[in-house]
matplotlib code that plots the C-alpha trace (Angstrom):
import matplotlib.pyplot as plt

x = [-29.6, -27.0, -24.5, -20.7, -19.8, -16.6, -17.2, -18.9, -21.8, -20.5, -20.8, -24.0, -23.4, -23.6, -26.4, -26.9, -23.8, -24.6, -23.0, -21.2, -21.1, -18.3, -17.7, -16.7, -15.7, -18.8, -17.2, -17.1, -20.4, -21.9, -19.8, -21.3, -24.6, -24.7, -23.7, -26.7, -24.6, -25.5, -23.2, -23.2, -22.6, -19.8, -17.9, -18.0, -16.9, -14.2, -12.8, -13.6, -11.4, -8.8, -8.2, -7.9, -5.6, -3.8, -3.8, -2.7, 0.3, 1.2, 0.8, 3.7, 5.8, 7.9, 9.9, 8.6, 9.4, 9.7, 13.4, 13.2, 11.7, 13.6, 12.3, 9.3, 10.4, 10.0, 12.3, 11.0, 13.3, 12.0, 13.8, 13.0, 15.0, 17.6, 17.1, 15.6, 13.3, 12.3, 8.9, 7.8, 4.9, 4.1, 0.7, -0.3, -3.5, -5.8, -4.3, -1.8, 0.2, 2.9, 5.0, 7.3, 10.9, 12.0, 8.4, 8.0, 4.5, 1.9, 0.1, 2.8, 3.2, 5.6, 3.0, 0.3, 2.4, 3.1, -0.8, -1.1, 1.6, 1.2, 5.0, 5.1, 1.6, 3.4, 6.4, 4.6, 2.3, 5.2, 6.4, 3.1, 3.0, -0.8]
y = [-104.6, -105.3, -102.9, -104.1, -106.4, -105.2, -101.5, -98.9, -96.8, -94.3, -90.5, -88.9, -86.5, -82.9, -80.7, -79.7, -81.5, -83.1, -86.8, -87.4, -89.8, -92.5, -95.1, -98.5, -101.8, -103.8, -106.8, -105.0, -103.9, -107.0, -108.8, -106.3, -106.3, -110.2, -110.0, -107.4, -104.8, -101.4, -99.8, -96.4, -97.3, -99.6, -97.0, -94.9, -96.7, -98.0, -94.7, -93.3, -96.1, -95.7, -92.1, -92.7, -95.7, -92.7, -89.7, -92.5, -93.2, -89.6, -88.9, -91.9, -91.5, -88.6, -91.2, -94.5, -96.2, -99.5, -100.8, -104.3, -107.8, -111.3, -115.0, -114.2, -110.8, -107.1, -104.3, -100.3, -97.8, -95.7, -92.1, -91.6, -93.8, -93.9, -97.9, -100.3, -102.4, -106.0, -106.8, -111.0, -112.2, -115.7, -118.3, -118.5, -119.9, -117.3, -116.5, -114.6, -111.9, -109.6, -109.1, -106.2, -107.3, -104.3, -103.2, -107.0, -106.3, -106.7, -103.4, -100.9, -98.3, -100.1, -103.0, -100.5, -99.1, -102.3, -103.3, -100.1, -100.3, -101.6, -102.2, -104.4, -106.1, -107.1, -108.1, -110.4, -111.8, -112.8, -115.0, -116.6, -115.0, -113.9]
z = [91.0, 93.6, 95.3, 95.0, 97.7, 100.1, 98.8, 100.6, 99.2, 97.3, 99.0, 97.7, 95.1, 95.9, 95.6, 92.1, 91.1, 87.4, 86.6, 83.4, 80.3, 81.0, 77.9, 79.4, 77.3, 75.9, 77.1, 80.9, 80.5, 80.0, 82.6, 85.1, 84.1, 84.1, 87.5, 88.0, 89.5, 89.5, 86.9, 87.9, 91.9, 91.0, 88.6, 91.2, 94.2, 91.8, 91.1, 94.7, 96.6, 93.5, 94.5, 98.2, 97.2, 95.2, 97.7, 100.5, 98.4, 97.7, 101.2, 101.9, 98.9, 100.1, 102.3, 101.4, 98.4, 96.8, 95.9, 95.0, 95.6, 96.3, 96.7, 99.1, 100.2, 99.4, 100.5, 101.1, 101.2, 104.6, 104.2, 108.2, 109.6, 106.6, 106.3, 103.7, 105.7, 104.6, 104.3, 104.1, 102.4, 103.7, 104.0, 107.2, 108.7, 108.5, 104.7, 103.1, 105.2, 105.1, 108.0, 108.4, 109.9, 111.1, 113.6, 113.7, 113.0, 110.2, 111.0, 110.4, 107.7, 105.7, 105.8, 104.9, 101.7, 100.2, 100.2, 98.3, 96.0, 92.6, 91.9, 95.4, 94.1, 90.9, 92.3, 95.2, 92.1, 90.1, 93.1, 93.2, 96.9, 96.5]

ax = plt.figure().add_subplot(projection="3d")
ax.plot(x, y, z, "-o")
ax.set_aspect("equal")
plt.show()
């Protein structure tokens, strides 16, 4: 069995901590089995990643929120600076990229929010950006 690529190993269980039974749809189980993934590890990694992402959004959500999208741009309301910030999506030499036009960077909190926001992902997918 192999570890899931691009996912860190799950933190070890705490001493004395027991696992629980989880039902996985048969067709998904078969796909994982075919790829020779270690099911327990995969499920724990996905849950950890999702919880981390959710916690990150909850910390940011008090002052950032998705407003709308148009064309290749996404608009995020930042209550800290009381502005609507435009995030532009483009395909560059390195691949797809989000760039904040307010901060003029691809590494600010607005871009990080976009990368972790399901609403933004849907908006970008609808415009065939990524």
